[in-house]
C-alpha positions in Angstrom: -27.4 11.1 7.4 -27.7 8.0 9.6 -25.1 6.0 7.6 -22.8 8.9 8.0 -22.9 9.0 11.9 -22.9 5.3 11.9 -19.8 4.9 10.0 -18.1 7.9 12.1 -18.7 5.9 15.4 -17.8 2.5 14.1 -14.4 4.3 13.0 -14.1 6.1 16.2 -14.7 2.8 18.2 -12.4 0.8 16.3 -9.6 3.2 17.0 -10.4 3.3 20.7 -10.5 -0.2 20.7 -7.2 -0.6 18.8 -5.5 2.0 21.5 -6.7 0.0 24.2 -5.9 -3.3 23.2 -2.4 -2.2 21.8 -0.5 -3.2 25.0 -1.7 -6.7 24.8 -1.2 -7.0 21.1 2.6 -6.1 21.8 2.8 -8.5 24.4 1.4 -11.1 22.3 3.7 -10.3 19.5 6.8 -10.5 21.8 5.6 -13.9 23.1 5.5 -15.4 19.6 8.7 -13.9 18.7 10.2 -15.2 21.6 8.7 -18.4 21.4 9.8 -19.5 17.9 11.6 -18.3 14.8 9.3 -16.7 11.9 6.9 -13.7 11.5 4.7 -12.8 14.0 1.6 -12.2 11.7 0.2 -15.0 9.5 -1.4 -13.5 6.1 -3.9 -15.5 4.2 -6.1 -14.8 1.5 -9.7 -15.0 1.9 -12.9 -14.5 -0.3 -15.6 -11.9 0.6 -18.6 -10.7 -0.5 -19.2 -10.8 -4.4 -16.0 -13.0 -4.9 -13.7 -10.0 -4.0 -10.3 -11.5 -2.5 -8.8 -9.5 0.3 -6.2 -10.1 2.9 -6.4 -11.3 6.7 -3.7 -10.7 8.8 -3.8 -12.6 12.5 -1.4 -13.4 15.0 0.6 -16.8 14.0 -0.4 -19.6 16.2 1.1 -22.4 14.7 4.6 -23.5 13.0 6.0 -22.0 10.1 4.5 -23.7 6.8 1.7 -25.2 8.5 -0.5 -24.3 6.1 1.4 -26.0 3.1 1.8 -29.4 5.4 -2.0 -29.7 5.7 -3.7 -31.5 8.3 -2.0 -35.3 7.7 
């Protein structure tokens, strides 16, 4: 029972946080789009628990193609 209640509260809190932060997310997306060409979101594969690969999405804060160019 505890796990069900905890999961429910986690989902409710996540939805509430997304709704509360959505104006900031929209503003960030707009500023990124106005600043440079390319997609607003950056997608990358990560390795999680048990070696499972999953995708993360985050706002792009670098130039397009920076991951392929490397640090040098």
